[in-house]
C-alpha distance (Angstrom), angle and dihedral (degrees) to the residues before:
residue distance angle dihedral
M1 . . .
S2 3.79 . .
V3 3.77 121.7 .
T4 3.79 114.6 -125.7
Q5 3.79 123.4 -132.8
P6 3.84 93.3 -110.4
E7 3.81 88.8 52.9
I8 3.81 90.4 50.4
R9 3.80 90.3 52.4
R10 3.80 91.3 49.1
G11 3.80 90.4 48.9
I12 3.79 91.4 51.4
E13 3.80 91.9 49.8
A14 3.81 92.2 48.5
I15 3.81 93.7 50.1
L16 3.80 95.9 44.8
M17 3.80 90.6 46.9
V18 3.80 91.6 64.3
A19 3.83 100.0 29.6
D20 3.81 115.2 110.6
Q21 3.82 92.8 -157.1
P22 3.82 137.5 27.1
V23 3.83 114.5 -68.5
G24 3.80 120.8 -146.7
A25 3.81 124.5 -129.4
S26 3.81 92.3 -113.2
Q27 3.80 91.0 53.1
L28 3.79 91.5 49.2
A29 3.81 89.9 49.5
S30 3.81 90.8 51.7
F31 3.80 93.4 48.9
I32 3.80 94.5 46.9
G33 3.80 94.8 40.1
V34 3.80 99.6 -122.4
G35 3.80 138.1 106.8
V36 3.79 123.8 -76.3
L37 3.82 91.7 -119.1
D38 3.82 90.0 56.3
V39 3.80 90.1 51.7
E40 3.80 93.2 47.1
Q41 3.81 89.7 51.3
A42 3.81 90.6 49.6
L43 3.81 91.2 48.2
A44 3.81 91.0 52.4
E45 3.81 90.1 49.4
L46 3.80 91.7 50.7
V47 3.80 92.3 48.9
A48 3.81 90.3 51.7
E49 3.81 92.8 44.2
Y50 3.82 94.7 52.2
D51 3.79 89.8 47.5
R52 3.79 93.7 47.6
F53 3.80 93.7 51.5
E54 3.84 92.4 42.6
R55 3.78 94.9 -125.7
G56 3.78 121.6 -173.8
F57 3.79 90.6 -116.8
I58 3.79 136.7 48.5
L59 3.79 136.6 -153.4
Q60 3.80 103.8 -116.9
Q61 3.80 131.0 -170.9
V62 3.81 108.6 -136.9
A63 3.81 135.1 157.2
G64 3.80 91.2 2.9
G65 3.81 95.0 -54.1
Y66 3.80 143.2 66.6
R67 3.78 132.3 -98.1
F68 3.78 141.0 160.6
Q69 3.80 117.1 -105.4
S70 3.77 136.7 165.5
H71 3.80 117.7 -83.2
P72 3.83 112.9 -93.3
D73 3.80 90.1 -127.6
L74 3.80 88.4 64.5
A75 3.80 95.9 51.1
S76 3.81 92.4 114.7
V77 3.81 91.7 52.5
V78 3.80 92.7 48.9
E79 3.79 91.6 44.4
Q80 3.79 90.5 53.4
F81 3.80 90.3 52.0
V82 3.81 97.0 43.4
L83 3.78 102.1 36.3
D84 3.79 102.4 37.5
G85 3.78 98.4 116.6
Q86 3.80 93.8 -47.2
V87 3.81 106.3 94.8
S88 3.78 142.2 6.7
R89 3.78 132.9 -137.5
L90 3.75 130.8 -113.1
S91 3.79 112.5 -82.2
A92 3.79 121.3 -101.4
A93 3.82 89.0 -108.0
A94 3.82 91.0 54.2
L95 3.81 92.7 47.7
E96 3.80 90.9 48.1
T97 3.81 92.1 49.6
M98 3.79 92.3 45.9
A99 3.82 90.0 51.8
I100 3.81 91.3 51.3
I101 3.80 91.7 50.7
A102 3.82 92.4 45.9
Y103 3.79 93.8 53.4
K104 3.82 100.9 33.4
Q105 3.82 102.6 36.4
P106 2.93 132.1 177.6
I107 3.79 90.1 47.7
S108 3.80 136.3 148.5
R109 3.79 127.9 -127.0
N110 3.80 91.0 -111.4
Q111 3.81 90.6 53.5
I112 3.80 90.5 49.4
G113 3.80 89.6 49.7
A114 3.79 90.9 50.0
I115 3.80 91.1 53.7
R116 3.81 95.2 45.4
G117 3.80 95.4 38.9
V118 3.82 92.8 -129.8
N119 3.79 136.5 77.4
A120 3.81 109.0 -80.4
D121 3.82 100.9 -171.6
G122 3.80 96.2 103.8
V123 3.81 95.5 46.0
V124 3.81 92.6 46.4
R125 3.82 90.1 51.5
T126 3.81 89.5 51.3
L127 3.81 93.0 50.3
E128 3.80 90.0 45.7
A129 3.82 90.6 51.6
R130 3.80 90.1 50.8
G131 3.80 90.0 52.7
Y132 3.82 96.5 -118.0
V133 3.82 95.9 114.4
A134 3.80 133.9 23.8
E135 3.78 141.4 178.0
V136 3.80 106.5 -85.8
A137 3.81 102.8 170.4
R138 3.79 146.8 -10.3
D139 3.78 125.9 -107.4
Q140 3.80 112.4 -112.8
G141 3.82 91.4 -141.2
P142 3.81 129.1 89.0
G143 3.78 113.0 -49.5
R144 3.82 92.8 17.6
A145 3.80 92.6 -120.0
S146 3.80 119.0 -152.3
L147 3.80 114.3 -100.4
Y148 3.79 118.0 -148.7
G149 3.79 133.8 -150.2
T150 3.79 138.3 167.8
T151 3.82 123.8 -84.6
P152 3.82 135.1 -136.7
E153 3.82 85.3 -101.6
F154 3.82 88.2 62.3
L155 3.82 91.1 53.3
E156 3.79 91.7 46.6
R157 3.79 94.2 50.0
L158 3.80 92.1 48.3
G159 3.80 92.6 45.2
L160 3.81 93.2 -120.3
N161 3.79 127.2 141.6
S162 3.81 93.4 -155.5
L163 3.81 141.2 -8.7
D164 3.81 87.9 -98.7
E165 3.82 87.0 76.5
L166 3.81 93.0 63.4
P167 3.83 111.0 113.2
P168 3.82 111.5 -96.7
L169 3.79 115.3 -101.3
G170 3.81 90.3 -133.4
Q171 3.79 91.9 83.0
F172 3.82 89.8 60.3
V173 3.82 96.2 48.9
P174 3.85 111.3 114.9
G175 3.79 115.2 -102.5
A176 3.79 128.4 -114.3
D177 3.81 91.9 -89.3
V178 3.81 91.1 58.1
V179 3.81 92.0 47.5
E180 3.80 89.0 50.1
A181 3.79 90.2 50.2
L182 3.80 89.5 51.8
E183 3.80 91.6 51.1
T184 3.79 89.8 48.5
T185 3.80 90.5 51.5
L186 3.80 92.3 51.3
L187 3.80 97.1 43.4
V188 3.80 101.3 35.6
N189 3.82 119.1 131.4
P190 3.82 111.1 -103.2
D191 3.80 88.1 -131.0
T192 3.80 91.7 64.9
P193 3.82 104.7 57.3
S194 3.80 92.2 155.9
D195 3.81 90.8 63.5
A196 3.78 90.5 50.1
A197 3.79 91.9 49.5
A198 3.80 92.1 49.5
A199 3.80 92.2 49.3
A200 3.79 91.8 46.9
G201 3.80 90.5 49.3
M202 3.80 90.9 51.7
L203 3.80 90.3 50.4
D204 3.80 93.2 48.7
D205 3.80 91.9 50.2
E206 3.81 92.6 50.1
I207 3.80 92.8 48.2
L208 3.81 92.0 48.6
D209 3.81 90.1 49.3
A210 3.82 91.4 51.0
A211 3.80 91.8 47.9
S212 3.79 89.8 49.7
V213 3.81 91.2 52.9
V214 3.80 92.0 50.7
D215 3.81 93.3 48.6
D216 3.81 93.4 44.8
D217 3.82 93.4 48.1
W218 3.78 91.4 47.5
A219 3.81 92.3 49.3
E220 3.81 92.3 47.8
D221 3.82 91.9 50.3
A222 3.77 90.1 49.1
A223 3.80 92.6 50.0
G224 3.81 91.5 46.9
A225 3.81 89.9 57.3
Q226 3.82 92.5 43.3
V227 3.78 93.3 -104.9
A228 3.78 95.2 143.2
T229 3.81 95.5 101.7
D230 3.77 99.7 109.3
E231 3.76 137.4 93.1
D232 3.81 120.7 -124.6
A233 3.78 109.8 -74.1
């Protein structure tokens, strides 16, 4: 007995309603007993249907699978419900460390510490305990240090389907004026310390501004995907 397209859509909705993590099209096809192409067609129809009727939720592809999540337009409403005195976000140190791992993986704790300028062991352990990062390899050098990378849980929490969807680092690179200030700081005449101090101050301000943008964007993305379920690291 063949399964009709409406029955496939109903099956998809029923499975995703109880799933605790994204479910891939091939898995859905296996559970329902139909072909993958039939499931992919049904998924596309459901996405269009929810959009057409302006539902409060969407069918989103994340971490290689599909799940239901609240509509992005209602992020402020969901945030008010979830965050109002009930939970707290990851600390700035945890967000910064998670960003370094996401963009530089695989990377060791010592390398993370060198980039941040402080010991990162405690923060990495916290992120590992939360399931956002994990050991993915071992360094081939002396000591065979653990190398860390992000997990499917990280993609799911951020609402990403793959690491390719991370914002490019190019938009956070300092502009020409900051580079010029750096050159001025390095080449300044020792007899003009005030110029050096001014250039260094300009550079520090620009770097702090860029870091603030990265942390704010990361936090907003996390809140939009209902990431804010953690205590301060």
